[in-house]
C-alpha positions in Angstrom: 58.4 102.7 116.6 60.7 101.1 113.8 64.1 101.1 115.0 66.8 102.7 112.5 69.4 100.1 111.5 72.0 102.6 111.1 75.2 102.3 113.1 78.1 104.5 112.7 81.4 105.4 114.3 80.9 108.7 116.0 84.5 109.6 116.0 87.1 109.6 113.3 89.9 108.1 115.1 93.6 108.8 114.3 94.7 106.5 117.3 98.5 107.4 117.4 101.0 108.9 119.5 100.8 112.2 117.6 97.1 112.5 118.3 97.3 112.5 122.2 93.7 113.5 122.6 90.6 111.5 121.4 89.0 113.6 119.0 85.2 113.2 119.9 83.3 116.0 118.4 83.2 118.5 115.5 83.6 122.1 116.3 80.8 124.6 115.6 82.2 125.6 112.1 82.8 121.9 111.2 79.2 121.1 112.3 78.0 124.0 109.9 79.9 122.5 107.0 78.5 119.1 107.8 75.0 120.4 107.6 75.7 122.1 104.4 76.9 118.7 103.0 73.5 117.2 103.8 72.0 119.4 101.2 74.2 118.0 98.3 73.5 114.7 96.7 76.6 114.3 94.4 79.4 111.9 94.4 82.9 111.8 92.9 85.2 108.8 92.7 88.9 109.3 92.2 90.7 106.3 90.7 94.4 105.5 90.6 97.0 102.8 91.2 98.9 103.5 94.5 98.9 105.4 97.8 100.2 108.8 97.0 98.9 108.9 93.4 95.7 110.7 94.4 95.3 114.4 93.8 94.6 115.5 97.5 93.7 119.0 96.2 90.9 117.8 94.1 89.7 115.2 96.6 89.4 118.3 99.2 87.9 120.6 96.5 85.0 118.2 96.0 84.6 117.1 99.5 84.9 120.5 101.2 84.1 123.3 98.6 81.6 121.4 96.6 80.2 119.4 99.5 80.2 116.1 97.5 80.5 112.5 98.6 84.1 112.0 97.6 86.3 108.8 97.7 89.5 107.6 96.5 90.0 104.1 95.1 93.5 103.0 95.1 93.9 99.7 93.4 96.9 98.6 95.4 98.2 99.4 99.1 101.7 100.4 97.6 103.4 97.2 98.8 106.1 97.1 96.0 107.4 100.7 96.8 110.3 101.9 98.9 110.3 102.9 102.5 111.9 106.3 103.7 111.2 105.8 107.3 112.2 102.3 108.2 113.2 98.9 107.0 109.7 97.4 106.3 109.0 96.3 102.7 106.3 94.4 100.9 103.3 93.6 103.0 104.5 95.5 106.0 105.2 98.5 103.7 101.7 98.2 102.4 100.2 98.2 105.8 102.0 101.4 106.7 100.8 103.0 103.4 97.3 101.9 104.0 97.2 103.7 107.3 98.8 106.8 105.7 95.9 106.9 103.2 93.3 106.5 105.9 95.0 109.4 107.8 95.0 111.6 104.6 91.4 111.0 103.9 90.7 112.0 107.5 92.2 115.4 106.6 91.0 116.1 103.1 87.5 114.7 103.8 87.2 111.8 101.4 86.5 108.1 101.7 89.1 105.5 101.1 88.7 102.2 99.1 91.1 99.3 97.8 91.0 96.6 95.3 92.8 93.2 96.0 95.6 94.0 93.6 99.1 93.4 95.1 101.7 95.9 94.1 104.3 93.6 92.8 106.7 96.4 91.7 107.3 98.6 88.7 105.9 97.5 85.4 106.4 99.2 82.1 103.2 98.4 80.2 99.5 97.8 81.4 99.7 94.4 79.7 102.6 93.2 82.0 100.6 94.6 84.8 97.5 92.6 83.9 99.5 89.3 83.6 100.3 89.6 87.2 97.1 91.0 88.6 94.4 88.6 87.3 92.6 91.3 85.4 89.1 89.8 85.9 89.4 89.9 89.6 90.6 93.5 89.8 88.0 94.6 87.3 85.5 92.9 89.7 86.8 95.1 92.6 86.5 98.3 90.5 82.9 97.5 89.6 82.2 96.7 93.1 83.5 100.1 94.2 81.3 101.8 91.6 78.1 100.0 92.3 78.8 100.3 96.1 79.7 104.1 96.1 77.6 104.9 93.2 79.6 108.0 91.8 78.0 110.4 89.4 81.5 111.4 88.3 84.8 109.3 88.1 88.1 111.1 87.8 91.1 109.1 86.6 94.5 110.3 87.7 96.0 108.7 84.6 95.5 108.5 80.8 94.3 105.1 79.4 95.6 106.0 76.0 99.4 106.2 76.8 100.4 102.5 77.2 104.1 102.3 77.8 104.9 105.8 78.6 104.4 105.5 82.3 104.1 103.0 85.1 102.1 100.0 83.9 100.1 100.1 87.0 99.1 103.7 86.2 97.7 103.1 82.8 96.1 99.9 84.0 94.1 101.7 86.6 92.6 104.1 83.8 91.9 101.2 81.5 90.1 99.2 84.4 88.1 102.4 85.4 86.6 102.8 81.9 85.9 99.2 81.5 84.3 99.0 85.0 82.1 101.9 84.1 80.5 99.8 81.4 80.4 96.7 83.4 78.7 98.5 86.4 75.7 99.5 84.2 75.5 95.9 82.7 72.8 93.8 84.4 74.4 90.7 83.1 77.8 91.5 85.0 77.5 89.7 88.4 79.4 90.7 91.4 80.5 87.8 94.0 77.6 86.4 95.8 78.1 88.3 99.0 77.1 91.6 97.3 73.7 92.6 96.0 74.4 96.0 94.9 72.3 97.1 91.8 73.6 98.3 88.6 74.9 102.0 88.3 75.4 104.3 85.6 78.3 106.7 85.9 77.6 110.0 84.1 81.0 111.1 83.1 84.5 110.1 83.4 87.5 112.6 83.4 91.2 112.3 83.0 93.1 114.6 85.6 95.6 116.0 83.2 98.4 118.5 83.7 101.6 119.8 82.2 103.3 116.7 83.5 101.6 114.5 81.0 102.6 116.7 78.2 106.3 116.9 79.1 106.5 120.6 79.9 104.4 123.7 80.8 104.9 125.1 77.3 103.7 122.0 75.5 100.7 122.0 77.8 100.0 125.6 77.3 99.9 125.1 73.6 97.6 122.0 73.7 93.9 121.8 72.6 91.9 122.3 75.8 88.4 122.4 73.9 87.6 119.0 75.9 88.7 120.3 79.1 87.4 122.2 81.9 89.5 124.3 84.4 88.9 124.5 88.1 90.6 126.7 90.8 91.5 124.3 93.5 93.3 127.2 95.5 90.0 128.5 96.9 89.9 129.9 100.4 87.2 129.2 103.0 86.8 131.7 105.9 84.9 129.3 107.9 87.9 126.8 108.2 90.4 129.7 107.8 92.3 127.5 105.3 92.9 127.4 101.6 91.8 124.3 100.0 95.5 123.7 98.9 96.5 124.1 102.5 94.3 121.2 103.5 95.5 119.2 100.5 99.1 119.9 101.5 98.5 118.5 105.0 96.7 115.5 103.5 99.6 114.9 101.1 102.2 115.1 103.9 100.7 111.9 105.5 102.6 109.9 102.9 105.7 110.0 105.1 107.1 106.7 104.1 107.6 108.1 100.6 109.0 111.3 101.7 106.0 113.3 100.5 106.0 116.1 103.1 104.4 119.0 101.3 104.4 122.9 101.6 101.3 124.5 100.4 101.0 127.1 97.6 98.4 129.7 98.6 96.3 131.5 95.9 94.8 130.5 92.6 95.8 127.1 91.4 94.3 125.7 88.2 93.3 122.2 87.7 92.2 120.6 84.4 89.9 117.8 83.7 89.6 116.2 80.3 86.3 114.5 79.5 87.0 110.9 78.2 83.5 109.4 78.8 80.1 110.7 78.9 77.9 113.6 77.6 79.9 116.6 76.4 79.6 119.7 78.6 78.3 123.0 77.7 79.6 124.8 80.7 82.5 124.5 83.3 80.4 122.4 85.7 81.2 118.6 85.7 77.8 117.9 87.2 76.0 119.6 84.2 72.7 118.0 83.8 73.0 116.0 87.0 70.4 116.8 89.7 72.4 117.0 93.0 69.5 118.3 95.1 66.9 116.7 97.2 64.3 118.0 94.9 65.4 115.3 92.5 64.2 112.5 94.8 60.7 111.5 95.7 59.7 113.1 99.0 62.8 115.2 98.9 61.4 118.7 98.5 60.3 118.8 102.2 63.9 117.7 103.1 65.3 120.4 101.1 63.1 123.2 102.7 63.9 121.8 106.2 67.6 121.8 105.6 67.5 125.3 104.1 65.8 126.6 107.3 68.3 124.8 109.6 71.1 126.4 107.7 69.7 129.8 107.9 69.0 129.6 111.6 72.2 128.0 112.7 73.8 129.4 115.6 77.6 129.1 115.8 77.6 129.9 119.4 74.9 127.3 120.3 74.9 124.3 117.9 72.7 122.4 120.4 69.9 124.8 119.3 69.6 122.9 116.0 69.1 119.4 117.5 65.4 119.7 117.5 65.2 120.7 114.0 67.7 118.1 112.9 65.5 115.3 114.4 62.4 116.7 112.6 64.8 116.5 109.5 65.6 113.0 110.3 62.0 112.0 110.2 61.6 113.5 106.8 64.7 111.9 105.3 63.2 108.5 106.5 60.2 109.0 104.1 62.7 109.5 101.1 62.3 106.5 98.5 66.0 106.4 97.3 67.7 104.0 99.8 71.2 104.9 98.7 71.0 108.7 99.6 68.6 108.2 102.6 71.2 105.7 104.2 74.0 108.0 103.6 72.4 111.1 104.9 70.8 109.5 107.9 74.2 108.4 108.9 75.7 111.8 108.3 72.8 113.4 110.3 73.1 111.3 113.4 76.9 112.2 113.5 75.8 115.9 113.4 73.5 115.3 116.0 75.9 113.7 118.4 78.3 116.7 117.7 75.6 119.3 118.6 75.0 117.6 121.7 78.7 117.2 122.5 78.4 113.6 122.9 81.5 111.9 124.0 81.7 108.0 124.0 84.7 106.2 125.0 85.4 102.3 125.7 88.8 101.5 127.0 90.5 98.3 127.9 93.1 98.0 130.8 95.3 95.9 128.5 96.5 96.7 124.9 95.9 93.1 123.8 94.2 89.9 125.0 93.7 86.3 123.7 90.6 84.3 123.3 89.2 83.0 126.6 90.7 85.8 128.5 88.5 87.9 130.7 88.1 91.5 129.4 87.7 94.4 131.7 86.3 97.5 130.0 85.4 101.0 131.2 82.7 102.8 129.5 82.2 106.6 129.5 79.0 108.5 128.1 79.2 112.2 128.4 76.6 114.6 126.9 78.0 118.1 127.3 75.3 120.2 125.8 71.7 120.3 124.6 68.5 118.8 126.1 69.4 115.6 127.9 69.4 112.3 125.9 68.3 108.9 127.1 70.8 106.1 126.8 68.5 103.1 126.4 70.9 100.4 126.2 74.4 99.2 124.9 75.7 96.0 123.5 79.0 94.4 122.4 78.8 92.1 119.5 81.0 89.1 120.1 81.2 89.5 123.8 77.6 88.4 124.7 77.2 91.8 126.4 73.7 93.5 126.2 72.6 96.0 129.0 69.3 97.8 129.1 69.7 101.1 131.1 67.1 103.7 130.0 69.3 106.2 131.7 68.6 110.0 131.3 71.9 111.8 130.9 72.7 114.9 132.8 74.4 117.7 131.1 78.1 117.7 131.5 77.8 114.8 134.1 79.9 111.7 132.8 78.1 108.4 133.1 80.4 105.6 133.8 80.0 101.8 133.8 82.3 98.7 133.8 81.9 95.6 131.6 83.4 92.3 132.5 83.3 89.8 129.8 85.0 86.6 128.6 86.5 86.7 125.1 85.0 83.5 123.3 87.4 80.9 122.3 86.4 81.0 118.5 87.3 84.9 118.4 89.4 85.7 115.4 92.8 87.2 115.9 93.4 90.8 114.9 95.2 91.0 111.5 94.8 92.9 108.3 92.1 90.9 106.6 94.0 90.8 103.3 96.9 89.3 104.9 95.1 86.3 106.5 96.2 84.1 103.7 99.5 84.1 101.7 98.9 86.3 98.4 100.0 85.4 95.0 102.5 87.8 93.4 99.7 90.1 92.0 96.7 89.4 94.0 95.5 89.2 97.6 93.2 86.3 98.8 90.2 87.6 100.7 88.0 84.5 101.3 85.3 86.6 103.1 84.0 88.4 100.0 82.3 91.0 102.1 85.5 92.6 103.1 86.8 93.4 99.6 87.4 96.8 99.1 87.3 98.0 102.7 90.4 100.0 103.8 91.1 98.0 107.0 89.8 95.3 109.4 87.1 96.0 111.7 88.0 96.8 115.4 88.4 93.7 117.6 85.2 94.8 119.4 82.7 97.7 119.2 80.2 98.9 121.5 76.9 99.9 120.1 75.0 102.6 122.0 71.3 103.3 121.4 69.9 106.6 122.4 66.4 108.0 122.4 66.3 111.5 121.2 63.0 113.3 120.9 61.3 110.0 120.1 63.8 109.1 117.6 66.1 105.9 118.1 69.7 106.5 117.1 72.6 104.0 117.4 76.3 104.8 117.6 79.1 102.3 117.2 82.4 102.9 118.9 85.6 100.8 118.9 87.1 99.4 122.1 90.6 101.0 122.5 93.5 100.8 124.9 94.3 104.1 126.7 97.2 105.1 128.9 98.9 108.2 130.0 102.3 109.1 128.4 104.4 111.5 130.7 105.2 113.6 127.7 102.3 113.2 125.3 99.6 112.7 128.0 96.6 110.8 127.1 97.4 108.2 124.3 94.9 105.9 122.6 95.9 102.8 120.6 93.7 100.0 118.9 92.9 97.0 121.1 93.9 93.8 119.5 93.1 89.9 120.0 96.3 88.0 119.5 97.3 84.4 120.0 98.5 83.1 123.3 102.2 82.7 122.4 104.3 84.7 120.0 107.3 83.0 118.3 109.9 85.6 117.9 113.0 85.1 115.6 116.0 87.4 115.5 116.3 87.0 111.8 114.2 85.6 108.8 116.9 83.5 107.5 120.2 81.5 108.2 123.1 81.3 105.6 125.4 78.4 106.0 128.8 78.6 104.1 130.2 75.4 105.8 129.0 72.2 107.3 129.2 73.6 110.8 125.9 74.2 112.7 124.5 77.6 113.7 122.4 78.6 116.9 119.4 80.8 117.0 117.6 82.1 120.0 113.9 81.5 119.7 112.2 84.1 121.9 108.8 83.2 123.1 106.5 85.8 124.5 103.3 84.9 126.4 100.1 87.0 125.9 98.3 84.8 128.3 99.1 83.8 131.8 99.6 80.2 133.0 100.4 78.6 129.6 102.4 75.2 129.2 103.6 73.6 126.0 106.4 72.8 123.7 108.0 74.0 120.6 107.4 71.9 117.3 109.9 72.2 114.4 109.1 71.2 111.0 112.1 70.5 108.8 113.2 68.5 105.9 115.0 65.2 106.6 118.4 66.5 105.2 118.5 69.3 107.7 118.8 68.4 111.5 118.4 70.4 114.7 118.6 70.1 118.4 116.6 72.1 121.0 115.5 71.8 124.5 111.9 72.7 123.9 109.8 70.5 126.4 107.4 71.7 129.2 107.8 75.4 128.6 105.7 77.2 131.2 104.7 80.7 131.4 103.2 81.8 134.6 102.5 85.5 133.8 101.3 87.5 130.9 104.1 89.1 129.2 106.7 86.6 130.3 109.5 85.9 127.9 111.5 82.8 127.6 114.4 82.2 125.1 115.0 78.6 123.6 118.4 77.7 121.8 117.9 76.1 118.5 120.9 74.6 116.8 120.5 73.9 113.2 122.9 71.3 111.3 122.9 72.0 107.4 123.3 69.3 104.8 126.7 68.9 103.0 125.5 70.2 99.5 123.8 73.4 98.4 120.2 73.5 99.5 117.3 75.6 100.8 114.5 74.8 103.2 112.0 76.5 105.2 112.0 75.9 108.9 108.3 76.1 110.3 108.0 76.5 114.1 104.9 76.4 116.1 104.0 76.3 119.9 101.9 73.3 120.9 99.5 73.5 123.8 97.7 70.2 124.4 96.0 69.7 120.9 96.3 73.4 119.9 99.0 74.8 117.7 100.0 78.4 117.5 102.5 79.0 114.4 102.7 82.9 114.8 105.1 85.6 115.3 103.1 88.7 116.6 104.7 91.8 115.1 103.9 95.4 115.8 104.5 98.5 113.6 104.6 101.6 115.6 105.2 105.1 114.0 104.1 108.2 115.5 101.9 109.3 112.4 99.8 106.1 112.2 97.9 103.9 114.8 100.0 101.0 116.0 99.5 97.9 113.8 99.6 94.3 114.6 100.6 91.8 112.1 100.5 87.9 112.4 103.3 86.4 110.4 104.2 82.6 110.1 106.9 81.8 112.4 109.3 80.5 109.5 113.0 80.7 109.0 114.5 80.3 105.6 117.7 78.2 105.6 120.3 78.2 102.9 123.3 76.1 102.6 125.4 78.1 100.2 128.8 77.9 98.5 129.8 81.3 99.7 133.3 82.6 100.4 134.2 85.9 102.0 137.4 87.8 102.5 136.7 91.0 104.4 135.8 91.2 108.1 134.6 94.4 109.3 131.9 96.4 107.6 130.6 99.9 108.1 127.0 100.4 107.0 125.7 104.0 106.5 122.1 104.0 107.0 120.1 105.6 104.2 116.3 105.5 103.7 116.0 102.2 105.5 116.6 98.5 104.5 117.5 95.1 105.9 120.9 94.8 104.1 122.8 95.2 107.6 121.0 92.0 108.8 122.0 90.2 105.7 125.7 91.1 106.3 125.7 89.7 109.6 124.1 86.5 108.4 127.2 86.5 106.2 129.4 86.6 109.2 130.7 90.0 108.8 131.1 92.3 111.7 128.8 95.3 111.0 128.8 98.8 112.5 125.9 101.0 111.7 127.2 104.5 111.1 125.1 107.7 111.1 126.8 110.5 109.2 125.4 113.2 111.6 127.2 111.5 114.3 130.6 111.1 112.5 133.1 113.7 113.5 136.3 112.4 111.7 137.1 110.8 108.4 139.9 108.9 110.3 137.2 106.7 111.9 136.6 105.2 108.6 140.0 103.7 108.1 139.3 100.6 110.4 136.7 99.2 107.9 137.4 96.7 105.0 134.5 98.0 103.2 131.8 100.8 103.5 128.4 100.3 102.2 125.7 103.1 101.7 122.2 102.1 102.3 119.6 102.7 99.7 118.9 106.3 98.7 121.5 107.6 100.9 122.2 110.5 98.5 118.5 111.5 98.5 118.0 111.5 102.4 121.3 112.3 104.0 122.0 116.0 103.8 125.5 115.4 105.5 126.7 113.6 102.3 126.7 117.0 100.6 129.8 117.7 102.8 131.0 114.3 103.9 131.1 112.6 100.5 134.7 113.8 100.3 135.4 111.8 103.5 134.2 108.7 101.7 136.0 109.3 98.5 139.3 109.9 100.6 138.7 106.6 102.2 138.6 105.0 98.7 141.6 106.7 97.6 143.5 105.5 100.6 142.6 101.9 99.8 139.0 101.5 101.0 136.2 99.8 99.2 133.0 101.9 98.9 129.6 100.3 97.6 126.9 102.8 96.8 123.4 101.2 96.4 120.7 102.8 94.4 119.4 106.5 94.6 116.7 108.3 92.7 117.6 110.5 90.0 115.6 113.4 91.5 116.2 114.9 94.8 120.0 114.4 95.2 121.5 116.2 98.0 124.7 116.7 95.8 125.5 115.8 92.2 128.9 114.5 93.3 127.8 111.1 94.1 131.0 109.6 92.9 134.7 110.6 92.5 134.1 110.6 88.6 131.3 111.8 86.6 128.2 109.6 86.9 124.7 110.5 85.8 121.8 108.7 87.2 118.7 108.0 85.0 115.1 106.3 85.5 116.3 103.3 83.7 115.3 100.0 85.4 114.7 96.3 84.7 111.4 95.2 86.1 111.6 91.6 84.9 113.1 89.7 87.8 113.9 86.9 85.2 115.5 89.3 82.7 118.6 87.7 81.0 121.8 89.0 82.5 124.9 89.1 80.4 128.6 89.3 81.9 130.2 92.0 80.1 133.7 91.4 81.5 133.8 87.8 82.4 137.3 88.0 83.8 136.7 90.9 86.1 137.6 90.1 89.6 134.0 91.2 90.9 132.6 88.2 89.0 135.4 85.7 90.0 136.9 86.5 93.5 136.4 85.0 95.9 133.2 83.3 94.5 133.2 82.3 90.7 129.7 83.7 89.6 127.5 81.9 87.1 124.4 82.9 85.2 122.5 80.7 87.7 123.4 83.4 90.3 120.7 85.5 88.7 118.0 82.9 89.1 115.0 83.2 91.4 115.5 87.0 92.1 112.2 88.7 93.2 110.2 91.7 92.0 113.0 93.3 89.9 116.5 93.3 88.6 117.1 96.9 89.6 116.3 100.5 89.3 117.5 104.0 88.6 120.6 103.0 86.8 123.2 105.3 85.5 122.9 106.1 81.8 126.2 108.0 81.5 129.5 107.6 83.4 133.3 108.4 83.1 135.4 106.0 81.1 137.1 105.3 84.5 134.1 103.1 85.2 133.9 99.5 84.0 130.4 98.1 83.4 130.1 94.5 84.7 126.5 93.5 83.7 124.2 94.0 80.8 120.5 93.3 81.0 117.1 94.7 79.8 113.5 93.9 79.7 111.7 92.0 76.9 111.6 93.9 73.8 113.8 96.6 75.1 117.5 97.6 74.6 120.2 96.3 76.9 121.4 98.7 79.6 124.8 98.5 81.2 124.4 100.7 84.1 123.3 98.0 86.8 126.9 97.6 88.3 129.7 100.1 87.6 133.3 99.6 89.1 136.0 102.1 89.1 139.5 102.2 90.7 140.1 105.4 92.5 143.6 105.9 94.2 144.3 102.6 96.2 140.7 101.5 96.5 137.5 101.0 94.5 134.4 102.9 94.1 131.2 100.7 93.2 127.9 101.9 92.2 125.0 99.5 91.9 121.3 99.9 91.2 120.7 96.1 91.5 117.9 95.5 94.1 120.1 93.9 96.7 117.9 95.4 99.4 115.1 93.0 98.0 117.0 90.1 97.1 119.0 89.7 100.4 116.1 89.5 102.7 114.3 87.2 100.2 117.4 84.7 100.6 118.4 84.9 96.9 121.8 82.9 96.9 123.4 84.7 94.1 122.7 88.1 95.7 124.9 87.0 98.6 127.6 85.6 96.4 127.7 88.8 94.4 127.8 91.1 97.3 130.7 89.1 99.0 132.7 89.7 95.8 131.8 93.5 95.9 133.0 93.6 99.4 136.1 91.6 98.7 137.1 93.7 95.8 140.9 94.8 95.9 142.8 97.2 93.7 145.6 94.7 92.5 147.5 97.5 91.0 148.2 99.0 94.5 
């Protein structure tokens, strides 16, 4: 018999501490829904720019109510956004948001795709966006998604006709979508050589419009809707016991890093789709004229007949009774000529068979991570909990040279266990997000392995493929190797298993700032991921920088052992910047990595390999204050930058602050980003901060968003936030009051202090303010009017209140010298009149 070449993951794994149990099987109602989905051959692709742009209600509507193949293509991974749950930004934030999208799709039933576009931050026009993204490459990725997924319908979140009225990424996603539809059908348009997907003709493209795009509900109510269709996304399913909006709300709430926890609205909820491409509709059915049934395929009628019979006879109390009919259905599907739908439905059917049989497959490692050449001990479990016994013919592990033939007939509800011992080959690749294996450009991720383009994440380090014989049919299931442990509170916990380098080089900071010619010490922490390893640290540094270190013959006897090496760095006399590169040398091999882990309860634990590098800056920087309080907001790395500047920094949490008198000890107080958005205590304790200023203190408030403030009283004087921002990091900056002390004391600032900024100048600037404020800086994006709200200073009592929307939270971690000099002046500001 010809063996099916269809491997699938039996389990949809959400391997995090919030999912303490390994979800191995669908329940009876879910199985029934999956069988119903076998009977529908339509597909919808939703396209937008970022994680959280997607309409989870529509994705759930088409995936669960209409039973369509549904997917979301997010052009970026959201790297340029903000983070409400921690300090991670840029690539680390993109990694978090990627996993949040995968978690969202696991709930709403969609699939997830990406392009290689790097979210470089806010842009105001699609033209600006394309100048960073390398438009032809991103267009290729959208065409790839279309030819790979073969959607009948595409729904754009944004309008391609409204350039300059919203985020440039948003409009760009819609423009690319429509261009890609034409390219996908063009036989002359070629994909990269790794892909051989044929051309595909999308039938219709819609714009997912709403009142928001019209400015108000009243304007939308009055708009011409003759080219729109209206859907009810609030439908209720008695099988799931949930309304579609409840599923969508749960999906939406996975975007925790963006603060998008969502409460569902039950009942009828209209959704509007405007046709922007394709044959006009005569009804309210977006699939009008598109055959979404088996009858439209050669040899499909017998499949349809068998499926209808299975659905009619389905026993919710005994799903295993459907297995024999499903296997017969499988044989019929294999005769269908359409390879695309045949492969999709065979994979889905095999998953249904596993669920009906109560099949549980588990591969666990005794260690959370290992290195190449390590010996790996795995424990495998196969348990069939219902139905006629299956035959486990064999299993194998690609990359570990494991291949065992068993021909073992399973006994119902009797676990089959076996152990595997294998050596990880020396050439095994380290675990790492595939799009981060090479340094990206500002707008594009580099993916040398073309076959990975578009995939949501890297494959598991190792996967076990099980082959079963079921009623003379051969079916394979592919299951990842995991690490499992028992938590005293959560119980059974699964985490991904990772392959990592033998040594991780840990650095307490990513940069050192030298304000004098004196050296600085840094503790380099080495962690061994392999036992019995000996080597030395190698430091790569320009000649005008010097260092000393005792780094010879470092021996690690045990796995997990940690050693600390003191590194002393001597700066040059004049201002300079350099990159210190560190690697661990073992014989003729070099390991230049910091192994970082990102661990939040709502996503699987992530590993990231970063270059072990330290940015060094010799800077003409003067500071006056000594003791700083930092009130943590949404999360940023500014406190680390303050410590680098030699301030003594106390992290304050307002919910633990019981007295305003405790603030008097500080020379200055800084509020973390979006503090007035995320700290409810500021509604009452803002008066403490204002009293601190009145008594001679210096309060610096960093940016907040204009929506979602916990109080309108963010300053002691009237101050109104807006959505004004300057996205061009090189935009000209003009000093409004050149003699103001914030520009002169203790550091005399120059225009050059605004050179080499990253991503943007700032965001959410105030646009109206009391005349007690003095605007310090004027700036604006090209072809736009200047704004003066980036930095506002007001004396209040004996002290100063300062509001700034400048992106110091990005510039300081990036080591921008001018940002340090400016912040030092803000902290040192004194009310000379008092």
